[in-house]
VOMI-924842 format. One record per residue (C-alpha): residue number from 1; residue in three letters; x, y, z. Coordinates in Angstrom, 2 decimals. Layout:
// VOMI-924842
[NUM,Ala,[X,Y,Z]]
...
This chain:
// VOMI-924842
[1,Met,[-12.75,13.67,-7.11]]
[2,Ser,[-17.10,13.94,-7.16]]
[3,Thr,[-19.74,10.08,-8.23]]
[4,Thr,[-18.42,6.84,-9.53]]
[5,Thr,[-17.81,4.22,-8.24]]
[6,Asp,[-14.50,4.41,-6.62]]
[7,Ala,[-11.51,2.98,-8.45]]
[8,Ser,[-9.77,1.93,-5.13]]
[9,Thr,[-12.88,1.14,-2.86]]
[10,Gly,[-15.66,0.37,-5.33]]
[11,Ser,[-17.50,2.57,-3.72]]
[12,Pro,[-19.25,5.78,-5.32]]
[13,Ala,[-16.47,8.63,-5.40]]
[14,Ser,[-14.86,11.01,-7.38]]
[15,Pro,[-12.23,9.46,-8.76]]
[16,Ser,[-9.30,8.97,-6.26]]
[17,Ala,[-7.47,9.67,-9.23]]
[18,Ala,[-9.33,13.20,-9.66]]
[19,Pro,[-8.62,16.60,-8.05]]
[20,Ala,[-12.18,17.09,-7.56]]
[21,Ser,[-14.75,16.99,-4.89]]
[22,Ser,[-15.40,13.28,-3.00]]
[23,Pro,[-19.01,12.95,-2.60]]
[24,Ala,[-20.47,11.03,0.45]]
[25,Pro,[-22.28,7.64,-1.13]]
[26,Ala,[-25.66,7.71,-2.69]]
[27,Asn,[-28.41,5.83,-1.42]]
[28,His,[-30.47,3.59,-3.45]]
[29,Arg,[-32.94,6.98,-4.40]]
[30,Asp,[-30.28,8.09,-6.22]]
[31,Thr,[-29.76,5.89,-9.19]]
[32,Pro,[-33.15,5.73,-11.20]]
[33,Arg,[-34.61,2.82,-12.08]]
[34,Pro,[-36.62,2.05,-14.83]]
[35,His,[-40.60,0.95,-14.37]]
[36,Pro,[-41.50,-2.73,-14.83]]
[37,Asp,[-43.63,-2.03,-17.75]]
[38,Arg,[-41.62,0.52,-19.72]]
[39,Pro,[-38.84,0.00,-21.96]]
[40,Ala,[-35.11,1.45,-20.01]]
[41,Pro,[-33.97,4.61,-21.34]]
[42,Arg,[-31.85,4.58,-24.30]]
[43,Arg,[-28.79,6.46,-24.11]]
[44,Gly,[-28.01,9.48,-25.83]]
[45,Ser,[-24.69,11.27,-26.67]]
[46,Ala,[-25.13,13.76,-24.03]]
[47,Trp,[-23.11,11.61,-21.70]]
[48,Gln,[-20.47,11.94,-23.95]]
[49,Val,[-20.33,15.27,-23.97]]
[50,Arg,[-20.36,15.58,-20.18]]
[51,Phe,[-17.23,12.48,-20.24]]
[52,Ala,[-15.15,14.70,-22.90]]
[53,Leu,[-15.67,17.96,-20.35]]
[54,Leu,[-14.71,15.97,-17.25]]
[55,Cys,[-11.55,15.05,-18.76]]
[56,Leu,[-10.42,18.11,-19.48]]
[57,Val,[-11.34,19.81,-16.01]]
[58,Trp,[-10.18,17.64,-14.12]]
[59,Gly,[-7.21,17.15,-16.53]]
[60,Phe,[-6.77,21.04,-16.15]]
[61,Ser,[-6.68,21.27,-12.33]]
[62,Phe,[-3.30,20.19,-11.94]]
[63,Leu,[-2.73,23.34,-14.08]]
[64,Phe,[-4.24,25.01,-12.11]]
[65,Ile,[-3.03,23.85,-8.89]]
[66,Lys,[0.60,25.18,-10.25]]
[67,Leu,[-1.26,29.07,-11.28]]
[68,Gly,[-2.71,29.12,-8.10]]
[69,Thr,[0.63,28.74,-6.18]]
[70,Glu,[2.40,31.29,-8.20]]
[71,Gly,[0.08,34.39,-6.66]]
[72,Phe,[-0.98,32.13,-3.26]]
[73,Ala,[0.37,29.94,-0.77]]
[74,Pro,[-0.94,26.44,-0.63]]
[75,Leu,[-3.09,26.48,2.09]]
[76,Gln,[-5.10,29.66,0.50]]
[77,Val,[-5.65,27.70,-2.87]]
[78,Thr,[-6.96,25.06,-1.31]]
[79,Leu,[-9.15,26.75,0.79]]
[80,Gly,[-10.44,28.84,-2.41]]
[81,Arg,[-11.13,25.17,-4.23]]
[82,Val,[-13.11,24.16,-1.46]]
[83,Ala,[-14.92,27.23,-0.87]]
[84,Phe,[-15.76,27.94,-4.56]]
[85,Gly,[-16.74,24.04,-5.47]]
[86,Ala,[-19.08,24.76,-1.85]]
[87,Leu,[-20.80,27.53,-3.10]]
[88,Val,[-21.68,25.78,-6.81]]
[89,Leu,[-23.02,22.85,-5.02]]
[90,Leu,[-24.97,24.76,-2.83]]
[91,Val,[-26.78,26.87,-5.51]]
[92,Phe,[-27.87,23.75,-6.88]]
[93,Leu,[-28.95,22.64,-3.54]]
[94,Val,[-31.10,25.47,-3.32]]
[95,Val,[-32.28,24.94,-7.02]]
[96,Lys,[-33.48,21.34,-6.04]]
[97,Arg,[-34.87,22.64,-2.74]]
[98,Glu,[-32.97,19.71,-0.91]]
[99,Arg,[-31.97,20.11,2.69]]
[100,Leu,[-28.24,20.07,4.29]]
[101,Pro,[-28.38,16.77,6.80]]
[102,Arg,[-29.53,17.23,10.12]]
[103,Ser,[-28.14,13.69,12.29]]
[104,Ala,[-25.07,14.84,14.30]]
[105,Arg,[-23.87,11.38,13.32]]
[106,Thr,[-23.79,12.36,9.86]]
[107,Trp,[-22.00,15.61,10.20]]
[108,Gly,[-20.05,13.96,12.95]]
[109,His,[-18.37,11.58,9.98]]
[110,Leu,[-18.57,13.70,7.17]]
[111,Thr,[-16.29,16.17,9.01]]
[112,Val,[-13.60,13.32,8.96]]
[113,Ala,[-14.25,12.42,5.19]]
[114,Ala,[-13.83,16.34,4.63]]
[115,Phe,[-10.44,16.16,5.88]]
[116,Leu,[-9.11,13.05,4.40]]
[117,Leu,[-10.96,13.46,1.12]]
[118,Asn,[-10.77,16.99,0.46]]
[119,Ser,[-8.71,18.56,3.15]]
[120,Leu,[-5.64,16.97,3.40]]
[121,Pro,[-4.99,15.55,-0.57]]
[122,Phe,[-5.72,19.12,-1.97]]
[123,Ser,[-3.48,21.01,0.23]]
[124,Leu,[-0.42,17.90,0.15]]
[125,Phe,[-1.22,18.57,-3.91]]
[126,Ala,[-0.46,22.39,-3.75]]
[127,Tyr,[2.39,21.77,-1.77]]
[128,Ala,[3.50,19.14,-3.91]]
[129,Glu,[3.80,21.60,-7.01]]
[130,Leu,[5.94,23.89,-5.26]]
[131,Thr,[8.45,21.77,-6.19]]
[132,Ile,[6.89,19.20,-8.76]]
[133,Pro,[5.89,19.68,-12.16]]
[134,Ser,[1.86,19.31,-12.43]]
[135,Thr,[2.55,16.30,-14.97]]
[136,Leu,[4.22,14.60,-12.36]]
[137,Ala,[1.69,15.47,-9.62]]
[138,Ser,[-0.99,14.13,-11.90]]
[139,Ile,[0.64,10.75,-12.64]]
[140,Cys,[1.18,10.64,-8.74]]
[141,Asn,[-2.65,11.03,-8.46]]
[142,Ala,[-3.28,7.99,-10.82]]
[143,Thr,[-1.60,5.96,-8.18]]
[144,Ser,[-4.73,6.08,-6.24]]
[145,Pro,[-6.53,2.65,-7.25]]
[146,Leu,[-3.18,0.93,-6.55]]
[147,Trp,[-3.36,2.43,-3.00]]
[148,Gly,[-7.02,1.36,-2.85]]
[149,Met,[-6.62,-2.14,-3.42]]
[150,Leu,[-3.35,-2.54,-1.16]]
[151,Leu,[-5.63,-1.14,1.80]]
[152,Ser,[-8.83,-2.74,0.88]]
[153,Ile,[-6.89,-6.30,0.89]]
[154,Val,[-6.74,-5.16,4.57]]
[155,Ala,[-9.34,-2.98,5.59]]
[156,Leu,[-12.31,-4.58,3.82]]
[157,Ser,[-12.56,-8.57,4.19]]
[158,Glu,[-15.28,-9.34,1.37]]
[159,Asp,[-12.50,-8.04,-1.44]]
[160,Arg,[-10.10,-11.10,-2.26]]
[161,Pro,[-7.25,-10.37,-4.69]]
[162,Ser,[-7.23,-11.95,-7.53]]
[163,Arg,[-3.83,-13.03,-9.51]]
[164,Arg,[-4.39,-10.65,-12.06]]
[165,Arg,[-5.21,-7.50,-9.49]]
[166,Val,[-1.68,-8.22,-7.65]]
[167,Ala,[-0.18,-8.64,-11.05]]
[168,Gly,[-2.07,-4.88,-11.65]]
[169,Leu,[-0.44,-3.55,-8.19]]
[170,Gly,[3.06,-4.58,-9.12]]
[171,Leu,[2.95,-3.44,-12.33]]
[172,Gly,[1.42,0.47,-11.00]]
[173,Phe,[4.38,0.57,-8.78]]
[174,Leu,[6.66,-0.50,-11.55]]
[175,Gly,[5.33,2.33,-13.38]]
[176,Val,[6.18,4.79,-10.36]]
[177,Leu,[9.89,3.47,-10.22]]
[178,Thr,[9.76,4.43,-14.16]]
[179,Val,[8.47,7.48,-13.71]]
[180,Leu,[11.06,8.85,-10.80]]
[181,Gly,[13.76,7.30,-13.10]]
[182,Ala,[15.05,4.94,-9.96]]
[183,Trp,[17.48,3.28,-12.38]]
[184,Gln,[19.52,6.85,-11.89]]
[185,Gly,[19.17,7.27,-8.25]]
[186,Phe,[15.76,9.65,-8.70]]
[187,Ser,[18.06,12.21,-9.73]]
[188,Gly,[16.27,15.53,-10.64]]
[189,Val,[13.36,14.58,-8.41]]
[190,Asp,[12.26,16.17,-5.66]]
[191,Leu,[11.39,13.20,-3.25]]
[192,Thr,[9.34,15.54,-0.51]]
[193,Gly,[7.00,17.03,-3.21]]
[194,Thr,[6.49,13.06,-5.07]]
[195,Ala,[6.29,11.89,-1.29]]
[196,Met,[3.16,14.29,-0.95]]
[197,Ala,[1.73,14.23,-3.93]]
[198,Leu,[1.68,10.46,-3.46]]
[199,Gly,[0.56,10.77,0.11]]
[200,Ala,[-2.21,12.69,-1.09]]
[201,Ser,[-3.43,9.69,-3.61]]
[202,Leu,[-2.88,7.69,-0.59]]
[203,Ser,[-5.43,9.73,1.28]]
[204,Tyr,[-8.24,9.12,-0.96]]
[205,Pro,[-8.79,5.17,-1.00]]
[206,Ile,[-8.05,6.04,3.71]]
[207,Gly,[-11.06,7.98,3.25]]
[208,Trp,[-13.40,5.99,0.97]]
[209,Ile,[-12.82,2.72,2.86]]
[210,Tyr,[-13.64,5.02,6.03]]
[211,Val,[-17.00,6.49,3.89]]
[212,Arg,[-18.20,3.46,2.93]]
[213,Arg,[-17.78,1.89,6.19]]
[214,Thr,[-19.75,4.63,8.19]]
[215,Leu,[-22.16,6.28,5.70]]
[216,Ala,[-22.95,3.63,3.10]]
[217,Arg,[-26.43,3.61,4.40]]
[218,Asp,[-27.29,7.52,4.56]]
[219,Glu,[-30.53,8.35,3.23]]
[220,His,[-29.50,11.75,2.05]]
[221,Ser,[-28.65,12.63,-1.38]]
[222,His,[-25.00,12.78,-3.11]]
[223,Leu,[-25.91,16.24,-3.16]]
[224,Ala,[-26.58,17.24,0.20]]
[225,Met,[-23.74,15.00,1.57]]
[226,Ser,[-21.39,16.45,-0.68]]
[227,Ser,[-22.71,20.14,-0.15]]
[228,Thr,[-21.79,19.43,3.80]]
[229,Gln,[-18.66,17.88,3.15]]
[230,Leu,[-16.96,20.80,1.33]]
[231,Leu,[-18.89,23.40,3.72]]
[232,Leu,[-16.71,21.43,6.60]]
[233,Ala,[-13.69,21.22,4.40]]
[234,Thr,[-13.68,24.72,4.09]]
[235,Leu,[-14.40,25.29,7.68]]
[236,Gln,[-11.48,23.05,8.62]]
[237,Leu,[-9.24,25.05,5.72]]
[238,Ala,[-10.25,28.35,7.06]]
[239,Val,[-8.98,27.66,10.27]]
[240,Phe,[-5.32,26.33,9.04]]
[241,Thr,[-4.82,28.67,6.96]]
[242,Ala,[-5.80,31.69,9.80]]
[243,Leu,[-3.39,29.73,11.91]]
[244,Phe,[-0.57,29.11,9.54]]
[245,Thr,[-0.64,31.68,6.66]]
[246,Pro,[-0.69,35.18,6.50]]
[247,Met,[-3.24,37.34,4.76]]
[248,Pro,[-2.16,37.61,1.13]]
[249,Thr,[-1.10,41.23,0.32]]
[250,Ala,[-2.19,41.06,-3.35]]
[251,Phe,[-4.49,38.93,-5.81]]
[252,Pro,[-3.10,38.89,-8.98]]
[253,Leu,[-5.58,38.11,-11.91]]
[254,Val,[-4.24,34.94,-13.13]]
[255,Pro,[-4.00,32.64,-10.18]]
[256,Val,[-6.98,34.06,-8.87]]
[257,Leu,[-9.28,32.91,-11.83]]
[258,Ala,[-6.81,29.51,-11.66]]
[259,Val,[-7.97,29.20,-7.72]]
[260,Phe,[-11.77,29.66,-9.17]]
[261,Gly,[-11.46,27.34,-11.84]]
[262,Leu,[-9.95,24.78,-9.91]]
[263,Gly,[-12.62,25.44,-7.17]]
[264,Ala,[-15.80,26.15,-9.41]]
[265,Leu,[-15.55,23.73,-12.25]]
[266,Gly,[-13.45,20.99,-11.07]]
[267,Thr,[-14.53,20.52,-7.89]]
[268,Gly,[-17.87,22.31,-8.18]]
[269,Val,[-19.40,21.53,-11.66]]
[270,Ala,[-17.09,18.53,-12.28]]
[271,Phe,[-19.73,16.58,-9.54]]
[272,Leu,[-22.57,17.75,-11.20]]
[273,Leu,[-21.58,16.56,-14.69]]
[274,Gln,[-19.94,13.15,-13.61]]
[275,Tyr,[-23.24,12.60,-10.99]]
[276,Gly,[-25.05,13.17,-14.42]]
[277,Met,[-22.78,11.02,-16.02]]
[278,Val,[-22.98,7.96,-13.72]]
[279,Ala,[-26.71,8.26,-13.57]]
[280,Glu,[-27.03,7.88,-17.24]]
[281,Val,[-24.69,5.38,-18.11]]
[282,Gly,[-23.50,3.78,-15.03]]
[283,Pro,[-20.12,3.68,-12.27]]
[284,Thr,[-18.49,1.56,-14.56]]
[285,Thr,[-18.16,3.95,-17.67]]
[286,Ala,[-17.90,6.80,-15.85]]
[287,Gln,[-14.99,6.00,-13.54]]
[288,Met,[-13.21,5.58,-17.15]]
[289,Val,[-12.03,9.31,-16.88]]
[290,Thr,[-9.72,8.79,-14.42]]
[291,Tyr,[-7.53,7.36,-16.88]]
[292,Phe,[-7.67,9.95,-19.10]]
[293,Ile,[-6.68,12.78,-16.43]]
[294,Pro,[-2.74,12.24,-16.67]]
[295,Val,[-2.71,12.30,-20.27]]
[296,Ile,[-4.51,15.93,-20.41]]
[297,Ala,[-2.71,17.01,-17.32]]
[298,Thr,[0.45,16.48,-19.25]]
[299,Ala,[-0.32,18.03,-22.64]]
[300,Ala,[-1.12,21.04,-20.67]]
[301,Gly,[1.89,21.26,-18.55]]
[302,Val,[4.40,20.28,-21.36]]
[303,Ala,[2.62,22.96,-23.89]]
[304,Leu,[1.09,25.69,-21.41]]
[305,Leu,[3.81,25.52,-18.51]]
[306,Asp,[7.02,24.64,-20.44]]
[307,Glu,[7.43,21.54,-18.66]]
[308,His,[9.64,19.45,-19.48]]
[309,Leu,[9.13,15.62,-20.06]]
[310,Thr,[11.60,12.70,-20.72]]
[311,Trp,[10.77,9.62,-22.21]]
[312,Asn,[10.75,7.77,-18.92]]
[313,Thr,[7.45,10.01,-17.79]]
[314,Pro,[5.14,9.35,-20.48]]
[315,Val,[6.65,5.39,-20.27]]
[316,Gly,[5.43,5.09,-16.06]]
[317,Ala,[2.53,6.58,-16.78]]
[318,Leu,[1.40,4.06,-19.21]]
[319,Ile,[2.80,1.60,-16.86]]
[320,Val,[0.68,2.77,-13.61]]
[321,Leu,[-2.09,3.34,-16.16]]
[322,Ala,[-2.14,-0.15,-17.10]]
[323,Gly,[-1.78,-1.30,-13.70]]
[324,Ala,[-4.50,0.74,-12.33]]
[325,Ala,[-6.52,-0.70,-15.14]]
[326,Leu,[-5.66,-4.54,-14.05]]
[327,Thr,[-6.35,-3.96,-10.45]]
[328,Gln,[-9.99,-3.22,-10.97]]
[329,Ser,[-10.60,-5.90,-13.39]]
[330,Lys,[-12.72,-8.79,-12.43]]
[331,Pro,[-12.86,-12.07,-13.78]]
[332,Arg,[-15.60,-12.65,-16.33]]
[333,Thr,[-18.31,-14.78,-15.04]]
[334,Pro,[-20.15,-17.25,-17.40]]
C-alpha cells in the first residue's frame, strides 16, 4: 500500500486500496511532536505535490501489472515488484543510518505480514489481470475498506459499527454487484480473475489485523520495518517463483520497465512519499489517496490499454467509493 491509517482497521498502513508496499506500524518516535513552547509547524504545499504524485503512482500500478504480465509470469512480476521496492527502501535505510530489526520475534511476525500484505495480494492481482482489465482490478482493490470493516467487527473488539458504517458496507457491496453487472448474470466477466482480485483486497485487512495485534508496540521505525517486510516478501517470492515458474527466455523492454516502475515507484518511492505526507498532514488526509486510485487506474486503462468501459463500471465504482467512505466515517463529537 506505505503509512497512513489503514482504511480498514485503523492501523498505520499503505492503502489497502493501494498496490504498494504495506509498512509495519509506526511507533511514537515516528510522528513529529511540536515543542510545547513553539508554534506548530505550518503546512506548506509540498504535501499536495506528494498527494498528487502518490495518486498517479498507485493509479498507474494496475497498468504496470498488466504490461508486466505481457512479458513475464505473474509470480515473476510480483518478485520484481517487491525486489525493486525493497532496494529503494534499503538505499534510504543506509542514507538515514538506520538498522534492520534484530529481534527474532519481530522477524517472525514480519514474515507473516510480508505474506499477507505483499506476497499474496500482489500475486493475486498479477494473476487476476491475466483475465480481467486493469480497471476492474483497481475497483476490486477499492473494496478493501469494506472487507476490513466486516472483519474488524469480528476480530477487533473495540470496533463498534454504527448504522452509517453498516449502511456504507451494504452500499459498497451493491457497487461491486453493479460493476460486475449482476442483473445480466455476470456475463462478460471472468469470475475467477475477479475472485482473485477481491481475494487480494481481502488479504490486506487480514494482514493489518494481524499486524495490529502483534507489532503495534514495536519500537522500530516505519522505514526499518517496511524494509524488512519487503526483504522477507522477496525471499518468499524467490522460492515460489523458482518452484513454480520457469526462467524467462526473453526480457522485452516494455514489461521490464513496467515491473521496474511497479516496484521502484509504486512500492518503494510511494512509501517514502506517503510517509512524508502522513508526518505533515496526518493519516486522515493522507488516506484520501485511496479514493483517487480507481479513477486514475480507469483513465489509464481506457486511454493507454484500450480497455472497454461500459456505463456500469464507473457508476459501480462511484458507489463502491461512497460505501468505503461511509465505513470510515465517524460520528461527530460535541
